[in-house]
N, C-alpha and C positions, 0 to 999 in steps of 0.2 A: 932905415926904418925896418923894424922887425914885423914879420907876418905872424899873426896869431890865429890859431884855429881852436874852436871849441870841440873837445872830444867828449862825447857823452856815453856813459855805460849804464847798464842795469843788471841787477842780480841780487843774490841773497845779501842781507845786511852785513853779515860777517865778511864776505868776500869784498864788498865795497869798502868797508872800513880798512881791511888789510891793504887793498890797492891804494887808497888815499894815503895811508900812513907810509907806504913804501916810497911815495913821492914827496913826503915832507909835511903832510897835513897832520893836525892833531885834533882829537875829539874833545868834547866837553870835559872839564876837570882834569885834562891831561897837560903835561908840560909841553911847550912848543918844541917842535923838532929842531935839531941843531942847524940843519941846512936843508932847504927845499931843493928838489931836483932842479937844476938850472934850466931845463926845458919848460918848466911850469911857471906861469905868470899869475895864476889864480885858481881857486877851487870853488866848486859848488858841491856841497855847502862850504861856507867860509870856515877857516880854521876855528876851532872852539865851538862849533855848532854841529848838531847831529844831522845826518842825511835824512831826506824826506823818504818815507816809505808809503806805498800804496799796495794794499792786499799782500803784504809781506815781501814786496820787491822794493829794493832801494834804487834810487836814481841819483847818480853822481856825475860830475863833469870836471874837466880841467881845461884851462886855456893854456895851450902849448905852442911853442915856436919850433917844434920838431916832432917827428912821428913818435908816438908812444904805443907800443903793442897793447892789445886788449889784455888786461890782467886775468890771471886764472880765476875761474868761477864767474866771470862777468861776460856780458854780451854787449855789442855796440847798440846804442839807443839813438835812433835818428834824431837830429835836432828838432824836427817838427813835433815828434812825440814828446821830447823833453820840454819844449816850450809850452805845449798844450797842458802838460801835467804840472809844471812848476812856474809858469809865467815867462814873460820875456826877460832877456838878459839886460 
């Protein structure tokens, strides 16, 4: 059985989009990525949907089965903050 961890980040929308795309996510009206990063089992937001932003800050997450370094321009967002803002997973 694979252990999955939710990794949550916050930051400017442009940095969050770049980070998600680098892992295989695609935004609205974009073509799906050819292959998602094998460490990633899911994204918040789901592929094809825009990230949620509050006061100009985007909140994104990945379910991963291995460590993923915090992408440039983003900061870790604790799961409690993330759940409070976006709801339970």
